[in-house]
C-alpha positions in Angstrom: 99.3 92.0 104.5 99.2 90.1 107.7 97.1 90.1 110.8 97.2 88.2 114.2 93.9 86.6 115.2 93.2 84.5 118.3 90.1 83.3 120.0 89.4 80.8 122.8 86.9 79.0 120.6 89.3 79.0 117.7 89.5 81.2 114.6 87.5 79.7 111.7 88.6 82.3 109.1 89.9 85.7 108.3 89.2 87.9 105.3 90.4 91.3 104.2 88.3 93.7 102.2 88.9 96.9 100.2 87.2 98.8 97.4 84.5 96.1 97.0 87.0 93.3 96.9 87.1 90.6 99.6 89.8 87.9 99.8 90.4 85.1 102.2 93.6 85.1 104.3 95.6 81.9 105.1 97.2 81.1 108.4 100.3 79.8 110.0 99.8 79.6 113.8 97.9 82.8 114.7 99.2 84.9 111.9 97.0 85.3 108.9 98.3 86.6 105.6 96.8 87.6 102.2 97.7 89.4 99.0 96.6 93.0 98.9 96.2 94.6 95.5 94.6 94.3 92.1 93.7 97.9 91.8 92.2 99.4 88.7 92.9 102.9 87.4 89.5 103.9 88.8 90.8 102.9 92.3 94.1 104.8 91.9 94.1 107.6 89.4 97.2 108.2 87.3 100.1 109.9 88.9 98.5 110.1 92.4 98.4 108.5 95.8 95.2 107.2 97.1 94.3 106.2 100.6 92.5 102.8 100.7 90.6 101.6 103.7 91.3 97.9 104.4 89.0 95.9 106.8 90.2 92.7 108.3 87.4 90.5 109.6 87.9 87.4 111.8 85.2 84.8 112.4 85.5 82.3 115.3 84.3 78.7 115.5 81.0 79.9 117.1 80.2 82.3 114.2 81.0 85.5 116.1 83.0 88.1 114.2 85.2 91.1 114.9 86.8 93.6 112.5 89.6 96.1 112.4 90.3 98.8 109.8 93.5 100.3 108.6 94.3 102.9 105.9 96.9 102.1 103.3 98.4 104.6 100.9 98.6 103.3 97.4 100.5 104.9 94.6 99.7 104.6 90.9 102.5 102.5 89.2 102.1 101.6 85.5 103.4 98.1 84.6 
């Protein structure tokens, strides 16, 4: 997943969170990216689709934060 984040004071970090999991995102210029996944069967029941709310939070150099949320549809896929 990727997100654009800019701030006049500079962006100190960006994380994405879903289902109790929070992961840091890495940046190239203003685009931040991170790996979305690692779901358990409890998160995505067998043979179904599940909507997962993902929140991306950016923190600037001054410590202020802003967040945006998107819903992602996840499908059960046995490996």
